[in-house]
N, C-alpha and C positions, 0 to 999 in steps of 0.2 A: 876949677874949685880947687881953692886950696887945700880942702882937707875931703879925704874920700871915707864915707865909715862902710862899712859891709857889719850886715843888723842881723844875727841868730835871733828868732824870738821863740822859744820852747816852750808855749802856751801858758806860761807862769808868769807874767812880766816880769822875765829874768831872760837878760839881752848880751852878747858878747861885740863888742863894736872893735876893728880892727881898722886903725888910723895912718892914713900916709900921708906927712908933711912934705909940700911941696916948696923950695924954698923961695924968699919973695913974694910972699902969699898973706895976705891975713886971715887971722882967724876970726870964722864968724861967730856973731851972737848964737844963735842958738841951730840947731840942728837938726830938724825930726827925725827919727828913725826911721827905718823902710823895714816893711814887713817881709820875710822873706815868700811868705803866702801869694800877697798882693801889693804887688808892685803899685800899682794906682792908687791905695784906699790906703789910708795911714789914719793912726788912731789920732783923734779930735783932741782926746785931752790932755795926749805926753808931750811935753816939748823939753829940752836939755839946754842946760846952760854950759860955755866953755868949763866949768868947774865941773859941774855935773858928769862932763863926757870926761875930765881927766880924773875923776875920782873912778868911772867905769873900766878906763883903762885897767884899770889892776884888778878887776873881778873876774873871778874865772865863771865861766858859763857852769852850770848846772843841768847836767844832763842825765836821764838815767831811765832803764828798764821798768817804767810803770802804768803805763797806759794800758787798760785790759779793753776798751772799747766802750763807744755809747750811742744814744738815740737822743731823738728830738725831733720836737709837734708845735704843731702853732694851730691858733684859730683865734677868729676875731673877737674882740673885746664887743659886747651887746651897746649901740647908743652911742659908741665914740668909732668911729669911722676909720683914725687916725692912730689907733692901737689895736695890738696882738697881743694875744698871751701864749708865749714863751713856755712850754715843757720841756728840760730834759731831763737823762739819765746816764750817769758817769759811771764808769768802773776803775778801779785802780788798783795796782799792788798794795795789798791792804798793809804792808810795813813800811812804803812811802807815806812820804810827808803826804801826799795828796790822799793817799788810802787813810792817812789818818789812825791807824791799828786800831778802827771799829770795833767796838763791841755791843755789846746787849747797854750798856750801861751807858756810851755814844749814841743808841738809837732813843734808849729812853729821857736822855736830856734834852731830846732835838736838837742838836747840838750842832752849826754850817763847822766843814771840813772841806779840806779840798784846796782847788788853787787856780791859776790863771784867767783869763778872760775872754766874754763873748765878742769878734767881732760886728755889730749891730748899725742902724741907721742912725741911731743917735750918740755911737761910739761906742768904745770898751765897758763892757756891764760885767761883774762878778761872773764864775764859773764854779762858784762854792755852792757847795750842797749838803742834802740833812741822808747822813748814811740811815740807809733800809735792810742791809743786807750785807753776810759776809759769807766768810768759808775762811777759818784758820787752816782747814787741811790745805784746799789749796791758794792761799795768802791772796784773795782780791776780797774788795770790799766795796759795795754798790750804794746809790742814793741817787735824789733828786732834787729838783727842784723848779722852778717857776718864773718867770721874770717878766713882765710888762711890757711892750717894747714899741717907743711912735715912729711910726713910720714918716716923720716929717714929711708929709707932704706927698711920699710917694705910694705907686700901688702896688709895683713891683723892683722886690727885692732880695739880699742874700744875706745869710745870718751863717757865719763862719767861725769854728774853733779849729786850730791847729795849735802844731807842738811837735818836740819829740820826746822819748821815741817810745814806739813798742816793745813788748821780752826780745828777743833776736828770735827770727823767723826763718822760715824755711825758704827760698827762692825756688821758684818750679823746676829749675832744670838745674840744680845744685847750690851749693853754700847755701850760706846763712847772712842776714843784717838786723840792724837796728832801724825800723823804716820809721819817719816822721809821720804825721797821721793829718789829717783833714777831714773835716764836718763842714757839709755846708748843706744848708736846708734853703730852698726857694719860696717863696712867699709871693703869692699873687693878689691882691685884694679887691682882686676886680668885682664885677657884680655878674654872677651865673647865669646866662639866659636859661638855662632850666629848671634852677630854684629861687630866682630875683633876690638873692643874696649870695655875699663872699665864700668863697671854698671857705672849708676849715680840713689840713692837714690830714693824712693818714696816722693811728695811734699804733706803736710797736713795742718791743721787749724783749729783754733777751738775755741769757745767763751771761756772767762775764766769760767762760768756760764751756765749751763743749769737746768734751771726754769720744774718742773715736776710737776702737781697736780695729789696729790693721788689718787685720784677719777676715775681718765682721763689716759685711754691708750696712751702713748706715745711714738712715734717712736724718738730715735737720730741719723740721719743720718750722720755718717765720711766721709768730701769730700776729695779727693785723687788724686793728677798727677801723670804721670811718664815719665818721663822724655824719656827713652826709648819705650814706649809704650803696658812695662810687665802689667803680670798681677799684683793686688795689692789684698790682702789678711787683716784682721785685726783678731788678737785676743787676749785675755786680758793678760798683761803682767804678768808673773810668772818665768821664767828663768832667764837665766844670770846675776842675780842682775837688774831685769829691773824695778823695783817698790817699792826698800825700803820697808816702815813697809806697804806702801798701793797698798796689790796685791789682794783684792777682790771684784769678778766682784760684778755689780749692783744687790744686790736681785729682786727677782720673776722678771727679765727679760733674754731674750733669745736674744745674739751676733749672726747675720747672717756675720760669716767671708767672704765669698763673697761677701756679698753686703756693708758689714762695716756700718749694722745698729744692734741699740743698741735697742729692742723692748722691752717694760716695758707693763705688760698684767695687768690687775686688776682682772682679773680670776684667776692667779695664787695667789696672797695676795697682800696684799699691803706693801707699803714703811713703814719706820716708818717717821715722819716728821723730819729733818735734813738734816745733811751735809753728801755726800757721793764721796771720792773719785774714781775718773775710771783712769786707766793706762791701757793703751791699745800700742800693737807693731803693727806697717804695716811691713810685708814684700812684696819684690817683685817675680814674680817667669814670666819666660820666657814664650811668650804667641805663639799661635801655637804649632807646631810639637816639637819644644824643650821644657825639660822638665828638671827639677833638682831636684834628689828624695833628700826628708830632708828640709832642711829649704831653707828659702829664699836665694836671691840671697846677698840682705842688711836686717839691721832690724831698723827700727826708731823710737822712741817712740813718743804717743802723749796723753798726759794728760790733765785731767778736775775735774770741780767740778759739783757734780749735787744735786742741794736744792729742795728737796721732800717737800712740803707745802701742807694744807690743806685748802680749798674754797668750798664756798656754788657756785662758777661761773658754771654754766653749762658750759660743755665741748666744745660745739660749739662755744661759743660765747669769743672766744678770736678776737684778734686782727690780720686785712687782708692785707699783705701787696696787693698795690693795679696793676690795669695795667701797670704804667708807669715804674714800680719796675722791674730790669732785672729779667730773668723769672731761676728758680732754673737748672742750671748744663749747663749753656750757655757758651759759649767759645769765648772772644771776643779779635781781634787781634788790637792792640796798635803800630801804624805803628812808624819810627823812628823820631823821633822830634814834636810825637803828643803829644795830651792829652786826657782822657778820662775823658768824660765825664757824667753824670748820675744822676739820680733824682732816690728817694728811698720811698717811697711813702707810705704809712699804714692809716688804714680806723678801728675803731673801729664799731662793728655789733651793741654797744649797747649805744641806745641814750644818756644813763646817763655817759660814759666813755668817758676821752678822752688818745689822744694818749703821752704818756712822754718821752720816748727816742725811738729814734733808734739807735740802737749798731749796731758797724762796726769789721771787723778783716780786718783790712787794710795793704796793703803793703808799704813799708817806702815813705813818700811823699805824700801820698795821705792827698788831703784839702775833709775836711768835714764841712759843713757850719751847723748854729745854724739852732733848728728844725721849721717851719717853719707851723703854722694852718693856715688849709684854711679856709678865712674869714666869706662863709658862711655856714661851715660845722665844725663847732668846734669837731668832730669825726673822721676829717684826717687832718694829717699832713705830713710835706714831709722834706726830708734833700737832699741837689745839692751836690754832689759829684763831685772831678776835682782829676786829675791824669796825672802827665806829667814824666813818667820815665826816671832816667838817664839811662850812657849808661852800667855802673855797673847791672842796672836791666833787662838785657836780659836773655829771660826764660819765665817760667812762675810762676803765682803767683795765689794764692786760696784766694778768695776774698769773705767775708760771711759779711752776715747782719741778722737782726731781730730787730723785733717793741716789746716795750712795752707798756703795759695803762696804767692808772694812780691807777689801781688795781694792780697794777705787775706780769699781766698777758703777757706770753710771747705769739707773733706769731710764725708759723715754721721758722725756719730758710733756706734760701737760701744763697748757694753758688755758686760761677760764677769762670770761672778760663779767666784769664787777661793772654795772650801772647802777651809778647813784642819783637818784631822781628828789630824793625828799617827799614822796608817795607814801599814807600809813599803810604800815605789815600787815595782812589776814594771814591769821596761822589756818594754812589749808591740812593741816591733821587733824585741826577738830571732826572734817566730815570724812566718811569713814576709812581714818587715818591714814589722807590723803592718796588713797590708793595701794598704800605699800603692806607687803605680804607678812612684815616683819616690823620693824621699828621704824617709824615719822620724824624727823628732826626737822620742827619748823625754824627755819632762818629767815633775818630781816630780808621781804620783799620775793621770798622762795621758801622754798622746801625740798628735804631730797630724803631719801628711803637708805637706809641701813640696814646690814647683813649681821648674824653673827659669827662671830671665828668659826672659817672654813666652808664659809660660801659666799656668793659675789652676785652684784645684783645684775639682773639681767641686760646686754645691754642694748636690746629691741626696744626694750619699756622704762628701763631703771625704776623698776618697780617689784619686781619678783627675785626671791634670791633662789640661785642657782649654786647646786653642791660645787665646789671647788677642786676641779681631778686635777690635785699635785703630781700622782704620778703623772700626768702628760708634760708636765715643765721639765723633763730630760734622764736619761736613765742613772743620772748624779744622784737621786736624792737615797739611794740606798746601795747598798754590795752587789756588784759585780753577780757575787753569785744568790742575790735576793732578787726578790720579786715584788715588786709596791702593787699595796692594795687599795683602793679609794676606798674611803671609810667616808658617812656623813659627817661634813665640817674639818676632817685630818685624813689621813691617810695611814697606812702602818709597814714597816717593809717585815718580811718573814722569808728567812734563812731558805732556801731553797733545798730538796729533799737533798741530804747524804752530806751536809754541811748543817754546823750549829754557830750558835750567835742570837744579836741583837739586833739583826738585819741590817746595821750600820757597818757593823766586821761581821763577817762569817768566814769561819774555817770549816775544811774539810774532818767531816768523821771517817776516820780507820776503822770499818764494819772488820776488819780482819784482826785487828787488832782487841777488838774490845768485844770479839765473841757474836756478834749481829750479823753473822755475813750465811746463815744458813744452808753453808756449803755441806756436802756428801762428806763423810769419812775418807772417803777415796776421790776427793776432789781438790783443788788446791784456792786455796782465794788469794787473789788478783785486786788488792784496791787502787780504785784510779781518783781522778777529782769530782767530788761529789757523788761515787757510786763502787762498787767493786765487781767482779766479774768472779763467777765460780766456773773452774776450767777442771774436767774431768783429767784424771790423771793416765798415765800412758799404761794402755792396755784395759784401758773403763770407754764407756762410750754412755753420752744420756748428756743433759741441762747442765751440769752440774750440783745441782742441787738432789736429782738422782741420776748412779750412776753405776751400770752393770755390767761384769763381765763382760769380753770378747774373744770367744771362745778359737783363737787363732787358727788350733787345725781342723776346725767346722770351716773357715774359711779359706782353709787351702792357703795359709799361713804356714802351715807344715810342709810345703815346698822345701821350705828354708832347710829341712831334715835328708840327714843320707835317705837314700834309695832303701840301704840297712841298716834304717833308724825307724824308732816308731816316735809319733808326736804327741805328745802328753799336753793337755792343756792344766796351765797352774791360776789363782788367783790373780789376773791382771796382768798373766806371762802368758807363756809355754814353755818345755822342751824337748829336745831331739834326744833320746835313748836306745844307743845302738842296739840291736837285735841280739839274740841268745848266737856266739857263736861269734861274735864282733867284737870291736875294743875302739875307742876312740869318743870324740866331742859328740856325737850325734850327729854332726856337719860331713862329718868327716868319721868313717867306720871303717875298717878293716880286717880281716877274717884273721880271727884266731886259729894258731896252727896247735891243732891240742896235742897231737902227736911229736912234736917238738919237747914235750914236756911229758916222760916216765913213759914213753911212748903210747900215750895217750891211755894207759892201763892196758892194754893189748898182750895177749902171752905172746904171738906171734907177728904179726904184720900189724902194722898201724897205716891206715889210708886218709891222709888231710880228704875234706872237701867244703865245699863254700859254705861257709857257718858251722860246719859240723867236721866229723868223722866218722871212719869204721874200720873196725878189728877186719882181720881175715885169717885164714892159715895156709901156709904153701902148699905146694903141690897139688892140692884139690888131694893130698890125702886126708886132710884132716880136715874138720870141722866145725865150726862153732859150738862150743858148750850156749846152757841155756843164758848164762850170764853175757854174752854176745861179746866177750872177750877173751875168755880161754881156749883153746883145741883140744879136740878129742879123735878120736879113731873113728871112723867108720866100724861099728858091728862091737868095739870094744866094751869091757864092761869092767870094774873094780868090785873087791870084797873087801871090805876091814875088818878083820879079827884080832880083837886085843890088842898089842901094839904092832900088826902088819898090816899092809896093803896088800892083795892078791891082782895082780892085771890081768886081764884075760884078753888075747889078742886074737884075733883069725890068722891063720898058719900064713896065708899069704901077706900079710899087712904087717912082718915085723920089720919092726924100723929101731932106730935109734931114740929113746922116750925122754924129754925133759921132766924129768919128776918132780923139777921143785915148786910146782903146781898143782901137784898131786897131793891131796890131802884126805884125810877121813874125817867126818863133822862130829865132833864128840855126840 
């Protein structure tokens, strides 16, 4: 062949051609492009002339990380065995051309956006969609559309859609890449032996992005419905070209194929921060005793993104969908001509965080109000939902929703099934208030009970209103030095004893500084976090509020005194006083030598003794006088007359007498 064309199809009918010219060969008039995804299937409606190819040689392939996931379902059209109705839901980067910068005006105008083509038995059919949901914060838009496809006489066929690219995603073993996507749905219109009619595929829906905090165990539940009541199982896409280049399971997780739940467990390992593309295939199997070996009756794709992120947020401090919100897995019948009404309400358990967005995965035509914050509770907000289905929407519709707070932490997702069948509505609230303990709200085809603020519906009957124990949400509701007290419909934070504040901020009270300690005068006040202590001063005993003096002398603490000292108790202490005749500090006492000073006032001889002294007279000739200091002769007498003193001595006692100490009293 003279020309070799390499074709890259990015899902939006945009191609890149590489042409190799071999000398001596002629240029063919037409050359059909070959799909990168299916080398055996060629779009039946595309042909290019040589001139067209020459023009395309100068065209740059436009690629981008714009794909965010999709799902697909189909069902036979009654009374026309060759037609199927295909319903698909697309998610794109909102700021891309396919995302169409979707906003509320785009939804209200019911305007088609998107691009690309489905590969079907009758050729390429547009993949444009009507935007139903979007997130400015996470930059995604999502929408749905349907198309009738002719089987062209075939009973079994595939419908597919492929292109490039997902956002840059993590590889399981390290590194990143921008993978191509591929969606394939297997259609089999054979008459089922158990029902006597052709099969209808399962129906599913998904948020464009699931956010997973790396440090928290997380369960992603895949919602599904089956029009035939079949058993539906989920598996990772891996065969039949189902996933393009994004076929890796979510690391450190387990897919329960029977429950259609992906469980990420931190005990198995930790995700790397970044994006992960998840491609699943849903298959339906007959219920009851009817079984079919091998693959299911049909295969439909469901693909979405997981955003793994790090955060210091506690795992249990994520937003909570409150009682006014429909319960997960509810089934609601919407009668013909009726309108479905709902309130989606969420609250953050963290007093410093508010609800930023309530995201939905909506059927076509559903209207969501702007976010409304509760005036007296900035942590709570809601949106109002209304949906009036058209005749073309008879059947089952999966409706999902979740809340995101100002820290971009998501609540658990809830999904319900809306069934539109045209049956006139019955107001269940007219009879016994629908069994509701508080408010009964009639809805098209159903009703639900509502509770006042601070109360939740009892999950066992969804009718009785139970008080919400906000204190059970976690310790971060109140300050670390406060106690959370649940009250009917609310809660209060009360600072613990020893702290002052409003409960969300509590500061220590310094009882010692403000004089509220109650300590004894002979005690010291010691401030403690949230309390204080009274400690009796040294020398006192007691509990600090009553302190009594310690008699150290009675407790033998007087042993610290010298043996020649006396222990004297004092308030709060004691002292040691040296005994008479001794000197020192009480612990050391030395004898005082009285004789060293003025001979101890003795007339003759001074004799020092331990702690005292005594006077004596020499030679035994004299005797102490009455004052114990002077000396006098034995038998001697004195007579005082006028200015003279007469001393009379016995004849045998003649001696030299010291007269300095002799005197007459006046």
